[in-house]
TORKOL-4160 file (C-alpha; in steps of 0.2 Angstrom, whole numbers, padded with zeros to 4 digits, m for minus):
346
<pt num="1" X="0000" Y="0001" Z="0001"/>
<pt num="2" X="0015" Y="0012" Z="0004"/>
<pt num="3" X="0023" Y="0007" Z="m0013"/>
<pt num="4" X="0007" Y="0011" Z="m0021"/>
<pt num="5" X="0004" Y="0026" Z="m0015"/>
<pt num="6" X="0020" Y="0033" Z="m0021"/>
<pt num="7" X="0017" Y="0026" Z="m0037"/>
<pt num="8" X="0000" Y="0034" Z="m0042"/>
<pt num="9" X="0006" Y="0050" Z="m0037"/>
<pt num="10" X="0023" Y="0051" Z="m0046"/>
<pt num="11" X="0011" Y="0046" Z="m0060"/>
<pt num="12" X="m0002" Y="0060" Z="m0058"/>
<pt num="13" X="0015" Y="0071" Z="m0055"/>
<pt num="14" X="0023" Y="0065" Z="m0070"/>
<pt num="15" X="0008" Y="0075" Z="m0082"/>
<pt num="16" X="0008" Y="0087" Z="m0071"/>
<pt num="17" X="0026" Y="0093" Z="m0068"/>
<pt num="18" X="0030" Y="0088" Z="m0090"/>
<pt num="19" X="0019" Y="0103" Z="m0095"/>
<pt num="20" X="0025" Y="0115" Z="m0081"/>
<pt num="21" X="0044" Y="0109" Z="m0086"/>
<pt num="22" X="0041" Y="0113" Z="m0104"/>
<pt num="23" X="0032" Y="0130" Z="m0100"/>
<pt num="24" X="0041" Y="0138" Z="m0085"/>
<pt num="25" X="0059" Y="0129" Z="m0086"/>
<pt num="26" X="0066" Y="0114" Z="m0077"/>
<pt num="27" X="0078" Y="0122" Z="m0063"/>
<pt num="28" X="0066" Y="0129" Z="m0050"/>
<pt num="29" X="0053" Y="0116" Z="m0052"/>
<pt num="30" X="0067" Y="0101" Z="m0048"/>
<pt num="31" X="0075" Y="0111" Z="m0032"/>
<pt num="32" X="0057" Y="0110" Z="m0025"/>
<pt num="33" X="0056" Y="0095" Z="m0028"/>
<pt num="34" X="0072" Y="0090" Z="m0021"/>
<pt num="35" X="0070" Y="0100" Z="m0005"/>
<pt num="36" X="0050" Y="0093" Z="m0003"/>
<pt num="37" X="0058" Y="0076" Z="m0006"/>
<pt num="38" X="0070" Y="0077" Z="0007"/>
<pt num="39" X="0060" Y="0083" Z="0020"/>
<pt num="40" X="0047" Y="0068" Z="0016"/>
<pt num="41" X="0061" Y="0056" Z="0018"/>
<pt num="42" X="0067" Y="0063" Z="0034"/>
<pt num="43" X="0048" Y="0062" Z="0042"/>
<pt num="44" X="0046" Y="0044" Z="0036"/>
<pt num="45" X="0060" Y="0039" Z="0047"/>
<pt num="46" X="0050" Y="0047" Z="0064"/>
<pt num="47" X="0033" Y="0041" Z="0061"/>
<pt num="48" X="0025" Y="0026" Z="0066"/>
<pt num="49" X="0008" Y="0024" Z="0060"/>
<pt num="50" X="0002" Y="0015" Z="0044"/>
<pt num="51" X="m0009" Y="0031" Z="0037"/>
<pt num="52" X="0002" Y="0044" Z="0041"/>
<pt num="53" X="0017" Y="0032" Z="0034"/>
<pt num="54" X="0005" Y="0030" Z="0017"/>
<pt num="55" X="0003" Y="0049" Z="0014"/>
<pt num="56" X="0020" Y="0055" Z="0017"/>
<pt num="57" X="0024" Y="0043" Z="0002"/>
<pt num="58" X="0012" Y="0049" Z="m0009"/>
<pt num="59" X="0020" Y="0066" Z="m0006"/>
<pt num="60" X="0037" Y="0059" Z="m0006"/>
<pt num="61" X="0031" Y="0051" Z="m0024"/>
<pt num="62" X="0023" Y="0067" Z="m0031"/>
<pt num="63" X="0040" Y="0077" Z="m0026"/>
<pt num="64" X="0050" Y="0067" Z="m0035"/>
<pt num="65" X="0040" Y="0066" Z="m0051"/>
<pt num="66" X="0048" Y="0084" Z="m0055"/>
<pt num="67" X="0064" Y="0076" Z="m0057"/>
<pt num="68" X="0064" Y="0064" Z="m0073"/>
<pt num="69" X="0054" Y="0077" Z="m0085"/>
<pt num="70" X="0066" Y="0091" Z="m0080"/>
<pt num="71" X="0082" Y="0083" Z="m0082"/>
<pt num="72" X="0077" Y="0075" Z="m0099"/>
<pt num="73" X="0071" Y="0093" Z="m0103"/>
<pt num="74" X="0090" Y="0099" Z="m0097"/>
<pt num="75" X="0099" Y="0086" Z="m0107"/>
<pt num="76" X="0088" Y="0086" Z="m0123"/>
<pt num="77" X="0092" Y="0106" Z="m0124"/>
<pt num="78" X="0111" Y="0101" Z="m0125"/>
<pt num="79" X="0111" Y="0087" Z="m0139"/>
<pt num="80" X="0101" Y="0086" Z="m0156"/>
<pt num="81" X="0109" Y="0072" Z="m0163"/>
<pt num="82" X="0117" Y="0055" Z="m0157"/>
<pt num="83" X="0102" Y="0054" Z="m0145"/>
<pt num="84" X="0103" Y="0035" Z="m0140"/>
<pt num="85" X="0121" Y="0037" Z="m0136"/>
<pt num="86" X="0117" Y="0052" Z="m0124"/>
<pt num="87" X="0101" Y="0044" Z="m0119"/>
<pt num="88" X="0108" Y="0027" Z="m0115"/>
<pt num="89" X="0123" Y="0034" Z="m0104"/>
<pt num="90" X="0112" Y="0050" Z="m0096"/>
<pt num="91" X="0097" Y="0036" Z="m0094"/>
<pt num="92" X="0107" Y="0028" Z="m0082"/>
<pt num="93" X="0109" Y="0039" Z="m0069"/>
<pt num="94" X="0095" Y="0031" Z="m0058"/>
<pt num="95" X="0103" Y="0016" Z="m0059"/>
<pt num="96" X="0118" Y="0023" Z="m0053"/>
<pt num="97" X="0109" Y="0030" Z="m0037"/>
<pt num="98" X="0102" Y="0011" Z="m0037"/>
<pt num="99" X="0118" Y="0002" Z="m0036"/>
<pt num="100" X="0125" Y="0013" Z="m0026"/>
<pt num="101" X="0110" Y="0015" Z="m0013"/>
<pt num="102" X="0106" Y="m0004" Z="m0012"/>
<pt num="103" X="0123" Y="m0012" Z="m0004"/>
<pt num="104" X="0124" Y="0004" Z="0008"/>
<pt num="105" X="0106" Y="0007" Z="0014"/>
<pt num="106" X="0108" Y="m0015" Z="0018"/>
<pt num="107" X="0122" Y="m0010" Z="0028"/>
<pt num="108" X="0114" Y="0002" Z="0036"/>
<pt num="109" X="0098" Y="m0006" Z="0038"/>
<pt num="110" X="0105" Y="m0022" Z="0046"/>
<pt num="111" X="0116" Y="m0012" Z="0060"/>
<pt num="112" X="0106" Y="0003" Z="0065"/>
<pt num="113" X="0089" Y="m0001" Z="0059"/>
<pt num="114" X="0077" Y="0004" Z="0045"/>
<pt num="115" X="0074" Y="0022" Z="0052"/>
<pt num="116" X="0091" Y="0026" Z="0047"/>
<pt num="117" X="0089" Y="0022" Z="0028"/>
<pt num="118" X="0076" Y="0036" Z="0025"/>
<pt num="119" X="0086" Y="0051" Z="0037"/>
<pt num="120" X="0104" Y="0048" Z="0028"/>
<pt num="121" X="0099" Y="0051" Z="0009"/>
<pt num="122" X="0090" Y="0064" Z="0014"/>
<pt num="123" X="0108" Y="0075" Z="0021"/>
<pt num="124" X="0114" Y="0071" Z="0004"/>
<pt num="125" X="0098" Y="0075" Z="m0008"/>
<pt num="126" X="0099" Y="0094" Z="0002"/>
<pt num="127" X="0117" Y="0098" Z="m0002"/>
<pt num="128" X="0115" Y="0091" Z="m0020"/>
<pt num="129" X="0098" Y="0102" Z="m0023"/>
<pt num="130" X="0109" Y="0118" Z="m0019"/>
<pt num="131" X="0124" Y="0111" Z="m0028"/>
<pt num="132" X="0111" Y="0109" Z="m0044"/>
<pt num="133" X="0102" Y="0126" Z="m0042"/>
<pt num="134" X="0121" Y="0136" Z="m0038"/>
<pt num="135" X="0129" Y="0129" Z="m0054"/>
<pt num="136" X="0116" Y="0121" Z="m0067"/>
<pt num="137" X="0109" Y="0133" Z="m0081"/>
<pt num="138" X="0091" Y="0134" Z="m0088"/>
<pt num="139" X="0085" Y="0126" Z="m0103"/>
<pt num="140" X="0076" Y="0136" Z="m0115"/>
<pt num="141" X="0056" Y="0138" Z="m0113"/>
<pt num="142" X="0043" Y="0132" Z="m0125"/>
<pt num="143" X="0031" Y="0146" Z="m0130"/>
<pt num="144" X="0017" Y="0140" Z="m0122"/>
<pt num="145" X="0000" Y="0149" Z="m0126"/>
<pt num="146" X="m0007" Y="0146" Z="m0109"/>
<pt num="147" X="m0025" Y="0147" Z="m0115"/>
<pt num="148" X="m0024" Y="0132" Z="m0126"/>
<pt num="149" X="m0012" Y="0120" Z="m0112"/>
<pt num="150" X="m0028" Y="0110" Z="m0113"/>
<pt num="151" X="m0029" Y="0107" Z="m0133"/>
<pt num="152" X="m0011" Y="0103" Z="m0133"/>
<pt num="153" X="m0013" Y="0088" Z="m0118"/>
<pt num="154" X="m0025" Y="0081" Z="m0131"/>
<pt num="155" X="m0014" Y="0082" Z="m0144"/>
<pt num="156" X="0000" Y="0071" Z="m0133"/>
<pt num="157" X="m0014" Y="0060" Z="m0126"/>
<pt num="158" X="m0022" Y="0058" Z="m0146"/>
<pt num="159" X="m0006" Y="0051" Z="m0152"/>
<pt num="160" X="m0006" Y="0034" Z="m0156"/>
<pt num="161" X="0012" Y="0032" Z="m0160"/>
<pt num="162" X="0016" Y="0039" Z="m0141"/>
<pt num="163" X="0001" Y="0029" Z="m0134"/>
<pt num="164" X="0006" Y="0011" Z="m0141"/>
<pt num="165" X="0025" Y="0018" Z="m0135"/>
<pt num="166" X="0018" Y="0020" Z="m0116"/>
<pt num="167" X="0008" Y="0006" Z="m0115"/>
<pt num="168" X="0023" Y="m0005" Z="m0120"/>
<pt num="169" X="0034" Y="0004" Z="m0106"/>
<pt num="170" X="0022" Y="0001" Z="m0092"/>
<pt num="171" X="0022" Y="m0019" Z="m0097"/>
<pt num="172" X="0042" Y="m0016" Z="m0096"/>
<pt num="173" X="0037" Y="m0008" Z="m0078"/>
<pt num="174" X="0027" Y="m0023" Z="m0071"/>
<pt num="175" X="0044" Y="m0032" Z="m0074"/>
<pt num="176" X="0054" Y="m0018" Z="m0066"/>
<pt num="177" X="0042" Y="m0018" Z="m0051"/>
<pt num="178" X="0047" Y="m0036" Z="m0048"/>
<pt num="179" X="0064" Y="m0038" Z="m0050"/>
<pt num="180" X="0068" Y="m0019" Z="m0041"/>
<pt num="181" X="0055" Y="m0023" Z="m0027"/>
<pt num="182" X="0058" Y="m0039" Z="m0023"/>
<pt num="183" X="0075" Y="m0046" Z="m0029"/>
<pt num="184" X="0082" Y="m0042" Z="m0012"/>
<pt num="185" X="0069" Y="m0054" Z="m0004"/>
<pt num="186" X="0071" Y="m0066" Z="m0019"/>
<pt num="187" X="0089" Y="m0067" Z="m0014"/>
<pt num="188" X="0085" Y="m0068" Z="0006"/>
<pt num="189" X="0073" Y="m0082" Z="0003"/>
<pt num="190" X="0079" Y="m0093" Z="m0011"/>
<pt num="191" X="0097" Y="m0092" Z="m0005"/>
<pt num="192" X="0094" Y="m0089" Z="0015"/>
<pt num="193" X="0105" Y="m0077" Z="0015"/>
<pt num="194" X="0107" Y="m0062" Z="0029"/>
<pt num="195" X="0099" Y="m0046" Z="0022"/>
<pt num="196" X="0113" Y="m0036" Z="0021"/>
<pt num="197" X="0120" Y="m0051" Z="0009"/>
<pt num="198" X="0105" Y="m0050" Z="m0002"/>
<pt num="199" X="0106" Y="m0032" Z="m0004"/>
<pt num="200" X="0124" Y="m0035" Z="m0009"/>
<pt num="201" X="0119" Y="m0048" Z="m0021"/>
<pt num="202" X="0102" Y="m0037" Z="m0030"/>
<pt num="203" X="0115" Y="m0020" Z="m0032"/>
<pt num="204" X="0120" Y="m0032" Z="m0050"/>
<pt num="205" X="0104" Y="m0030" Z="m0054"/>
<pt num="206" X="0106" Y="m0011" Z="m0059"/>
<pt num="207" X="0125" Y="m0014" Z="m0063"/>
<pt num="208" X="0119" Y="m0024" Z="m0078"/>
<pt num="209" X="0107" Y="m0011" Z="m0081"/>
<pt num="210" X="0118" Y="0002" Z="m0082"/>
<pt num="211" X="0128" Y="m0007" Z="m0097"/>
<pt num="212" X="0112" Y="m0012" Z="m0106"/>
<pt num="213" X="0107" Y="0006" Z="m0105"/>
<pt num="214" X="0124" Y="0013" Z="m0113"/>
<pt num="215" X="0125" Y="m0001" Z="m0125"/>
<pt num="216" X="0107" Y="m0002" Z="m0129"/>
<pt num="217" X="0109" Y="0016" Z="m0136"/>
<pt num="218" X="0123" Y="0015" Z="m0145"/>
<pt num="219" X="0114" Y="0000" Z="m0154"/>
<pt num="220" X="0096" Y="0011" Z="m0158"/>
<pt num="221" X="0107" Y="0024" Z="m0165"/>
<pt num="222" X="0113" Y="0013" Z="m0177"/>
<pt num="223" X="0096" Y="0006" Z="m0181"/>
<pt num="224" X="0089" Y="0024" Z="m0182"/>
<pt num="225" X="0087" Y="0021" Z="m0202"/>
<pt num="226" X="0075" Y="0004" Z="m0200"/>
<pt num="227" X="0068" Y="0015" Z="m0185"/>
<pt num="228" X="0072" Y="0016" Z="m0164"/>
<pt num="229" X="0057" Y="0005" Z="m0162"/>
<pt num="230" X="0065" Y="m0010" Z="m0171"/>
<pt num="231" X="0077" Y="m0012" Z="m0157"/>
<pt num="232" X="0066" Y="m0009" Z="m0144"/>
<pt num="233" X="0058" Y="m0024" Z="m0152"/>
<pt num="234" X="0072" Y="m0032" Z="m0153"/>
<pt num="235" X="0076" Y="m0029" Z="m0134"/>
<pt num="236" X="0061" Y="m0033" Z="m0127"/>
<pt num="237" X="0062" Y="m0049" Z="m0134"/>
<pt num="238" X="0082" Y="m0055" Z="m0128"/>
<pt num="239" X="0073" Y="m0047" Z="m0112"/>
<pt num="240" X="0061" Y="m0063" Z="m0114"/>
<pt num="241" X="0073" Y="m0076" Z="m0118"/>
<pt num="242" X="0084" Y="m0071" Z="m0102"/>
<pt num="243" X="0071" Y="m0072" Z="m0090"/>
<pt num="244" X="0068" Y="m0090" Z="m0095"/>
<pt num="245" X="0086" Y="m0091" Z="m0092"/>
<pt num="246" X="0084" Y="m0085" Z="m0074"/>
<pt num="247" X="0072" Y="m0094" Z="m0070"/>
<pt num="248" X="0081" Y="m0110" Z="m0073"/>
<pt num="249" X="0098" Y="m0102" Z="m0068"/>
<pt num="250" X="0093" Y="m0097" Z="m0051"/>
<pt num="251" X="0093" Y="m0116" Z="m0046"/>
<pt num="252" X="0112" Y="m0120" Z="m0049"/>
<pt num="253" X="0118" Y="m0109" Z="m0035"/>
<pt num="254" X="0120" Y="m0091" Z="m0028"/>
<pt num="255" X="0135" Y="m0086" Z="m0043"/>
<pt num="256" X="0125" Y="m0091" Z="m0057"/>
<pt num="257" X="0112" Y="m0084" Z="m0049"/>
<pt num="258" X="0119" Y="m0067" Z="m0046"/>
<pt num="259" X="0125" Y="m0068" Z="m0065"/>
<pt num="260" X="0108" Y="m0069" Z="m0073"/>
<pt num="261" X="0100" Y="m0054" Z="m0061"/>
<pt num="262" X="0116" Y="m0044" Z="m0070"/>
<pt num="263" X="0108" Y="m0051" Z="m0087"/>
<pt num="264" X="0091" Y="m0045" Z="m0082"/>
<pt num="265" X="0097" Y="m0029" Z="m0078"/>
<pt num="266" X="0105" Y="m0027" Z="m0092"/>
<pt num="267" X="0091" Y="m0035" Z="m0103"/>
<pt num="268" X="0078" Y="m0025" Z="m0094"/>
<pt num="269" X="0085" Y="m0007" Z="m0094"/>
<pt num="270" X="0090" Y="m0008" Z="m0112"/>
<pt num="271" X="0073" Y="m0004" Z="m0119"/>
<pt num="272" X="0068" Y="0004" Z="m0102"/>
<pt num="273" X="0080" Y="0019" Z="m0106"/>
<pt num="274" X="0077" Y="0021" Z="m0123"/>
<pt num="275" X="0056" Y="0021" Z="m0122"/>
<pt num="276" X="0059" Y="0035" Z="m0106"/>
<pt num="277" X="0074" Y="0044" Z="m0111"/>
<pt num="278" X="0079" Y="0043" Z="m0129"/>
<pt num="279" X="0059" Y="0044" Z="m0137"/>
<pt num="280" X="0056" Y="0060" Z="m0128"/>
<pt num="281" X="0072" Y="0070" Z="m0133"/>
<pt num="282" X="0065" Y="0065" Z="m0149"/>
<pt num="283" X="0048" Y="0074" Z="m0148"/>
<pt num="284" X="0055" Y="0088" Z="m0138"/>
<pt num="285" X="0052" Y="0101" Z="m0154"/>
<pt num="286" X="0034" Y="0094" Z="m0159"/>
<pt num="287" X="0028" Y="0090" Z="m0141"/>
<pt num="288" X="0039" Y="0097" Z="m0127"/>
<pt num="289" X="0052" Y="0083" Z="m0122"/>
<pt num="290" X="0050" Y="0085" Z="m0104"/>
<pt num="291" X="0030" Y="0083" Z="m0106"/>
<pt num="292" X="0032" Y="0069" Z="m0116"/>
<pt num="293" X="0043" Y="0060" Z="m0104"/>
<pt num="294" X="0030" Y="0063" Z="m0091"/>
<pt num="295" X="0018" Y="0058" Z="m0100"/>
<pt num="296" X="0028" Y="0041" Z="m0103"/>
<pt num="297" X="0034" Y="0039" Z="m0085"/>
<pt num="298" X="0018" Y="0045" Z="m0079"/>
<pt num="299" X="0009" Y="0031" Z="m0088"/>
<pt num="300" X="0024" Y="0018" Z="m0083"/>
<pt num="301" X="0019" Y="0022" Z="m0064"/>
<pt num="302" X="0001" Y="0018" Z="m0066"/>
<pt num="303" X="0008" Y="0002" Z="m0070"/>
<pt num="304" X="0020" Y="0000" Z="m0057"/>
<pt num="305" X="0005" Y="0004" Z="m0043"/>
<pt num="306" X="m0002" Y="m0012" Z="m0050"/>
<pt num="307" X="0012" Y="m0024" Z="m0053"/>
<pt num="308" X="0017" Y="m0019" Z="m0033"/>
<pt num="309" X="0002" Y="m0024" Z="m0026"/>
<pt num="310" X="m0001" Y="m0038" Z="m0037"/>
<pt num="311" X="0016" Y="m0047" Z="m0038"/>
<pt num="312" X="0015" Y="m0048" Z="m0018"/>
<pt num="313" X="0000" Y="m0058" Z="m0020"/>
<pt num="314" X="0006" Y="m0067" Z="m0033"/>
<pt num="315" X="0021" Y="m0072" Z="m0024"/>
<pt num="316" X="0010" Y="m0078" Z="m0009"/>
<pt num="317" X="m0001" Y="m0089" Z="m0018"/>
<pt num="318" X="0010" Y="m0096" Z="m0033"/>
<pt num="319" X="0028" Y="m0090" Z="m0026"/>
<pt num="320" X="0041" Y="m0086" Z="m0037"/>
<pt num="321" X="0038" Y="m0096" Z="m0051"/>
<pt num="322" X="0022" Y="m0084" Z="m0053"/>
<pt num="323" X="0030" Y="m0069" Z="m0053"/>
<pt num="324" X="0042" Y="m0078" Z="m0066"/>
<pt num="325" X="0029" Y="m0081" Z="m0079"/>
<pt num="326" X="0020" Y="m0064" Z="m0075"/>
<pt num="327" X="0036" Y="m0055" Z="m0080"/>
<pt num="328" X="0038" Y="m0066" Z="m0096"/>
<pt num="329" X="0021" Y="m0062" Z="m0102"/>
<pt num="330" X="0024" Y="m0043" Z="m0099"/>
<pt num="331" X="0041" Y="m0043" Z="m0110"/>
<pt num="332" X="0034" Y="m0055" Z="m0125"/>
<pt num="333" X="0017" Y="m0044" Z="m0124"/>
<pt num="334" X="0029" Y="m0027" Z="m0124"/>
<pt num="335" X="0037" Y="m0035" Z="m0142"/>
<pt num="336" X="0019" Y="m0039" Z="m0150"/>
<pt num="337" X="0012" Y="m0023" Z="m0145"/>
<pt num="338" X="0026" Y="m0012" Z="m0155"/>
<pt num="339" X="0028" Y="m0025" Z="m0167"/>
<pt num="340" X="0010" Y="m0025" Z="m0175"/>
<pt num="341" X="0007" Y="m0007" Z="m0171"/>
<pt num="342" X="0023" Y="m0002" Z="m0184"/>
<pt num="343" X="0017" Y="m0015" Z="m0196"/>
<pt num="344" X="0002" Y="m0008" Z="m0198"/>
<pt num="345" X="0008" Y="0010" Z="m0199"/>
<pt num="346" X="0021" Y="0003" Z="m0214"/>
């Protein structure tokens, strides 16, 4: 319930902040979001009751939703070519955060309790907010007729191409939710590890994602003539193959299980980053990069809201095999969706 409250407020915030960033510029919006998120994380570390925890985490989701549209806008304003390589490299930023955070927070929780894991990052976040505000320049704002904001929003939501891409992204978010939310628990239960060791092992997922994002961005640039969406189809199909491999590799020991988790991260975050980062950059001039980033990422987090609750139930009722089958169906459905749309379009 707590994770779901974050996802729905984050999704709503993405739609709102995407338009605000294109209209008013990203710098002030992301600065306010960072400070509000730091405050909510700190409060979360001191609260005991369920309802306040849900409310605080929902506000935190809304605050954090300022980030992605704003940073995509900042980056897209600096580069006009080689967007696959730029997007793949930049899009791995949150994966670097995960890779660093999981082992550190696993150590803190194991030794000092869960509350400290929300307080320490808040201090870092405040320092980074100030650094960003003092050093990062403002991006060019779109010339928006504010009386036509609703018309512009309808135009964005009526783009068949963007809707198909967003639906594929929702399906990938199903897979991402399973592995990012439940990987430490999976390692904890499957291999009877301690909590800190399980968090260290789970950190290979974002490590694989960083490598996959960079390589997939380069790959999508190489396939630009045949369409960047062709690269997404190939990568999501590869993800389905890796999920099947992961299901069997996990029975061969902890080391093989960790390697398979690395490959899951590699194959999952390649298409994920292309859709959430590179595609919005390509649409910057026609719809506004921040608006497209907010639309796609917002739709994805509506999917996460469903997946986070559903996966917990699925694991309880059908064990980890049920979650794996859910991931396989989602990845293959994303491939089929994009293949049939672009086949019909041609």
